[in-house]
DSSP file (Angstrom, degrees, kcal/mol; ACC not computed):
  #  RESIDUE AA STRUCTURE BP1 BP2  ACC     N-H-->O    O-->H-N    N-H-->O    O-->H-N    TCO  KAPPA ALPHA  PHI   PSI    X-CA   Y-CA   Z-CA
    1    1 A X              0   0    0      0, 0.0    64,-3.1     0, 0.0     2,-0.6   0.000 360.0 360.0 360.0 130.5   74.5   46.3   63.0
    2    2 A X  E     -A   64   0A   0     62,-0.2     2,-0.4    35,-0.1    62,-0.2  -0.844 360.0-156.2-101.1 127.1   72.7   44.4   60.3
    3    3 A X  E     -A   63   0A   0     60,-4.0    60,-2.4    -2,-0.6     2,-0.6  -0.835   7.1-144.2-100.7 133.1   69.1   43.4   60.9
    4    4 A X  E     -A   62   0A   0     -2,-0.4     3,-0.3    58,-0.2    58,-0.2  -0.889  12.8-173.6-101.4 121.7   67.5   40.4   59.1
    5    5 A X     >  +     0   0    0     56,-3.4     4,-1.4    -2,-0.6     3,-0.2  -0.337  37.5 132.1-109.8  47.4   63.8   41.1   58.3
    6    6 A X  H  > S+     0   0    0      1,-0.2     4,-2.7     2,-0.2     5,-0.2   0.892  70.0  61.7 -64.9 -37.1   62.9   37.6   57.0
    7    7 A X  H  > S+     0   0    0     -3,-0.3     4,-2.4    28,-0.2    -1,-0.2   0.874 101.3  51.5 -56.2 -40.2   59.8   37.6   59.2
    8    8 A X  H  > S+     0   0    0     -3,-0.2     4,-2.3     1,-0.2    -1,-0.2   0.938 113.2  44.0 -65.3 -45.7   58.4   40.7   57.4
    9    9 A X  H  X S+     0   0    0     -4,-1.4     4,-2.4     2,-0.2    -2,-0.2   0.894 111.0  54.6 -66.6 -39.2   58.8   39.1   54.0
   10   10 A X  H  X>S+     0   0    0     -4,-2.7     5,-2.3     2,-0.2     4,-0.7   0.928 110.3  46.6 -59.8 -45.3   57.4   35.8   55.2
   11   11 A X  H ><5S+     0   0    0     -4,-2.4     3,-0.9     1,-0.2    -2,-0.2   0.930 111.8  50.5 -59.7 -48.5   54.3   37.5   56.4
   12   12 A X  H 3<5S+     0   0    0     -4,-2.3    -1,-0.2     1,-0.2    -2,-0.2   0.879 116.6  40.9 -59.1 -40.2   53.9   39.5   53.2
   13   13 A X  H 3<5S-     0   0    0     -4,-2.4    -1,-0.2    -5,-0.2    -2,-0.2   0.472 106.2-127.1 -88.8  -1.8   54.3   36.3   51.1
   14   14 A X  T <<5 +     0   0    0     -3,-0.9     2,-0.4    -4,-0.7    -3,-0.2   0.908  61.9 141.8  54.4  44.2   52.1   34.3   53.5
   15   15 A X      < -     0   0    0     -5,-2.3    -1,-0.2    -6,-0.2     2,-0.2  -0.886  46.8-129.2-115.4 144.6   54.8   31.7   53.7
   16   16 A X     >  -     0   0    0     -2,-0.4     4,-2.4    -3,-0.1     5,-0.2  -0.527  23.9-114.8 -90.9 164.5   56.0   29.7   56.8
   17   17 A X  H  > S+     0   0    0      1,-0.2     4,-2.8     2,-0.2     5,-0.2   0.883 118.8  53.2 -59.8 -41.0   59.5   29.3   58.0
   18   18 A X  H  > S+     0   0    0      2,-0.2     4,-2.0     1,-0.2    -1,-0.2   0.904 107.1  50.3 -65.4 -42.4   59.3   25.6   57.2
   19   19 A X  H  > S+     0   0    0      2,-0.2     4,-2.4     1,-0.2    -2,-0.2   0.911 112.8  47.4 -64.0 -42.1   58.2   26.3   53.6
   20   20 A X  H  X S+     0   0    0     -4,-2.4     4,-2.7     2,-0.2     5,-0.3   0.938 110.1  51.7 -66.7 -42.8   61.1   28.7   53.1
   21   21 A X  H  X>S+     0   0    0     -4,-2.8     4,-2.0     1,-0.2     5,-1.7   0.914 113.5  45.2 -58.7 -42.3   63.7   26.3   54.6
   22   22 A X  H  <5S+     0   0    0     -4,-2.0    -1,-0.2     1,-0.2    -2,-0.2   0.900 113.4  49.4 -69.9 -39.5   62.5   23.6   52.2
   23   23 A X  H  <5S+     0   0    0     -4,-2.4    -2,-0.2     1,-0.2    -1,-0.2   0.866 117.2  40.7 -68.2 -37.3   62.4   25.9   49.2
   24   24 A X  H  <5S-     0   0    0     -4,-2.7    -1,-0.2    -5,-0.2    -2,-0.2   0.751 108.1-123.9 -83.1 -24.1   66.0   27.2   49.9
   25   25 A X  T  <5 +     0   0    0     -4,-2.0     2,-0.3     1,-0.3    -3,-0.2   0.813  68.3 119.0  84.6  32.8   67.3   23.8   50.9
   26   26 A X      < -     0   0    0     -5,-1.7    -1,-0.3    -6,-0.2    -2,-0.1  -0.862  69.0 -91.1-121.9 162.1   68.7   24.7   54.4
   27   27 A X     >  -     0   0    0     -2,-0.3     4,-2.2     1,-0.1     5,-0.2  -0.315  27.7-122.7 -68.9 154.0   67.7   23.3   57.7
   28   28 A X  H  > S+     0   0    0      1,-0.2     4,-2.5     2,-0.2     5,-0.2   0.875 114.0  56.1 -61.7 -37.6   64.9   24.8   59.8
   29   29 A X  H  > S+     0   0    0      2,-0.2     4,-2.0     1,-0.2    -1,-0.2   0.914 108.2  45.6 -61.5 -43.6   67.5   25.3   62.5
   30   30 A X  H  > S+     0   0    0      2,-0.2     4,-2.2     1,-0.2    -1,-0.2   0.878 113.0  50.9 -68.5 -36.0   69.9   27.2   60.4
   31   31 A X  H  X S+     0   0    0     -4,-2.2     4,-3.3     1,-0.2    -2,-0.2   0.919 109.2  51.2 -66.8 -40.7   67.1   29.4   59.0
   32   32 A X  H  X S+     0   0    0     -4,-2.5     4,-2.3     2,-0.2     6,-0.2   0.894 107.5  52.5 -60.1 -42.2   65.9   30.1   62.5
   33   33 A X  H  <>S+     0   0    0     -4,-2.0     5,-2.3     2,-0.2     6,-0.9   0.941 114.2  43.0 -58.9 -48.4   69.4   31.1   63.5
   34   34 A X  H ><5S+     0   0    0     -4,-2.2     3,-1.6     4,-0.2    -2,-0.2   0.944 113.8  51.2 -62.7 -48.2   69.5   33.6   60.6
   35   35 A X  H 3<5S+     0   0    0     -4,-3.3   -28,-0.2     1,-0.3    -1,-0.2   0.837 109.0  50.6 -59.5 -35.9   66.0   34.8   61.1
   36   36 A X  T 3<5S-     0   0    0     -4,-2.3    -1,-0.3    -5,-0.2    -2,-0.2   0.353 115.5-111.8 -88.5   5.8   66.7   35.5   64.8
   37   37 A X  T < 5S+     0   0    0     -3,-1.6    -3,-0.2    -4,-0.2    -2,-0.1   0.713  86.1 117.8  76.3  19.6   69.8   37.5   64.1
   38   38 A X      < +     0   0    0     -5,-2.3    -4,-0.2    -6,-0.2     2,-0.1   0.553  43.0 106.6 -94.8 -11.9   72.2   34.9   65.7
   39   39 A X        -     0   0    0     -6,-0.9     3,-0.1    -5,-0.2    -9,-0.0  -0.438  56.3-157.3 -71.8 141.4   74.1   34.1   62.5
   40   40 A X  S    S-     0   0    0      1,-0.2     2,-0.3    -2,-0.1    -1,-0.1   0.688  76.6  -1.2 -87.0 -21.5   77.6   35.4   62.2
   41   41 A X        -     0   0    0      2,-0.0     2,-0.3     0, 0.0    -1,-0.2  -0.974  57.0-147.1-158.6 166.2   77.5   35.3   58.3
   42   42 A X        -     0   0    0     -2,-0.3     2,-0.1    -3,-0.1     0, 0.0  -0.980  26.3-120.9-142.3 132.0   75.4   34.3   55.4
   43   43 A X     >  -     0   0    0     -2,-0.3     4,-2.6     1,-0.1     3,-0.2  -0.439  18.7-128.9 -71.1 143.0   76.6   32.9   52.1
   44   44 A X  H  > S+     0   0    0      1,-0.2     4,-2.5     2,-0.2     5,-0.2   0.861 110.5  56.7 -62.0 -34.6   75.7   35.0   49.1
   45   45 A X  H  > S+     0   0    0      2,-0.2     4,-2.2     1,-0.2    -1,-0.2   0.905 108.3  47.2 -62.3 -39.7   74.3   31.8   47.5
   46   46 A X  H  > S+     0   0    0      2,-0.2     4,-2.4    -3,-0.2    -2,-0.2   0.886 110.8  51.0 -72.9 -39.7   72.0   31.3   50.4
   47   47 A X  H  X S+     0   0    0     -4,-2.6     4,-2.7     2,-0.2    -2,-0.2   0.917 109.2  52.0 -60.7 -42.1   70.9   34.9   50.3
   48   48 A X  H  X S+     0   0    0     -4,-2.5     4,-2.4     1,-0.2    -2,-0.2   0.921 110.0  48.0 -60.2 -45.5   70.2   34.6   46.6
   49   49 A X  H  X S+     0   0    0     -4,-2.2     4,-2.6     2,-0.2    -1,-0.2   0.899 111.5  50.5 -62.8 -39.7   68.0   31.5   47.2
   50   50 A X  H  X S+     0   0    0     -4,-2.4     4,-2.5     2,-0.2     5,-0.2   0.950 111.2  47.9 -61.6 -47.9   66.1   33.2   50.0
   51   51 A X  H  X>S+     0   0    0     -4,-2.7     5,-2.3     1,-0.2     4,-0.8   0.894 112.5  49.3 -60.6 -40.0   65.5   36.3   47.8
   52   52 A X  H  <5S+     0   0    0     -4,-2.4     3,-0.4     3,-0.2    -1,-0.2   0.917 112.2  48.2 -63.6 -44.7   64.3   34.0   44.9
   53   53 A X  H  <5S+     0   0    0     -4,-2.6    -2,-0.2     1,-0.2    -1,-0.2   0.877 119.9  38.1 -63.0 -37.5   62.0   32.1   47.2
   54   54 A X  H  <5S-     0   0    0     -4,-2.5    -1,-0.2    -5,-0.2    -2,-0.2   0.467 105.4-127.5 -93.6  -4.1   60.6   35.3   48.7
   55   55 A X  T  <5 +     0   0    0     -4,-0.8     2,-0.3    -3,-0.4    -3,-0.2   0.966  69.0 115.8  54.6  57.2   60.6   37.2   45.3
   56   56 A X      < -     0   0    0     -5,-2.3     2,-0.2    -6,-0.1    -1,-0.2  -0.879  67.4-105.4-145.9 174.8   62.5   40.1   46.9
   57   57 A X    >>  -     0   0    0     -2,-0.3     3,-2.1    -3,-0.1     4,-0.6  -0.684  38.3-108.8-101.0 155.0   65.7   42.0   46.7
   58   58 A X  H >> S+     0   0    0      1,-0.3     4,-2.0    -2,-0.2     3,-1.5   0.879 119.4  60.5 -51.3 -37.8   68.5   41.6   49.5
   59   59 A X  H 34 S+     0   0    0      1,-0.3    -1,-0.3     2,-0.2     0, 0.0   0.618  93.2  65.2 -69.6 -10.0   67.7   45.1   50.7
   60   60 A X  H <4 S+     0   0    0     -3,-2.1    -1,-0.3     1,-0.1    -2,-0.2   0.741 116.9  24.8 -79.8 -22.8   64.1   44.0   51.4
   61   61 A X  H << S+     0   0    0     -3,-1.5   -56,-3.4    -4,-0.6     2,-0.5   0.566 113.4  70.3-118.1 -12.4   65.4   41.6   54.1
   62   62 A X  E  <  +A    4   0A   0     -4,-2.0     2,-0.4   -58,-0.2   -58,-0.2  -0.920  57.2 176.1-108.6 131.9   68.7   43.2   55.2
   63   63 A X  E     -A    3   0A   0    -60,-2.4   -60,-4.0    -2,-0.5     2,-0.5  -0.993  18.4-146.1-134.2 136.2   68.7   46.5   57.1
   64   64 A X  E     +A    2   0A   0     -2,-0.4     2,-0.4   -62,-0.2   -62,-0.2  -0.898  20.4 177.4-105.2 132.2   71.7   48.4   58.6
   65   65 A X        -     0   0    0    -64,-3.1     2,-0.2    -2,-0.5    -2,-0.0  -0.990  31.6-114.8-132.9 142.9   71.3   50.3   61.8
   66   66 A X              0   0    0     -2,-0.4    -2,-0.0     1,-0.1     0, 0.0  -0.504 360.0 360.0 -69.2 142.3   73.8   52.2   63.9
   67   67 A X              0   0    0     -2,-0.2    -1,-0.1     0, 0.0     0, 0.0   0.445 360.0 360.0 -81.2 360.0   74.4   50.7   67.3
């Protein structure tokens, strides 16, 4: 199971979900789906934009756990 830890990085960067959505160029609704673990997939391009906006690596926001 892959866990999305966008909340952690947002808190560290003192950035709101709205600011991140605007910076990445995706809707707030789509970012919320991703943030809440409801997304079935994420485009590498979108992951790249999120990492650039949060100044982090993919491993900082993606975590794998055994179910």
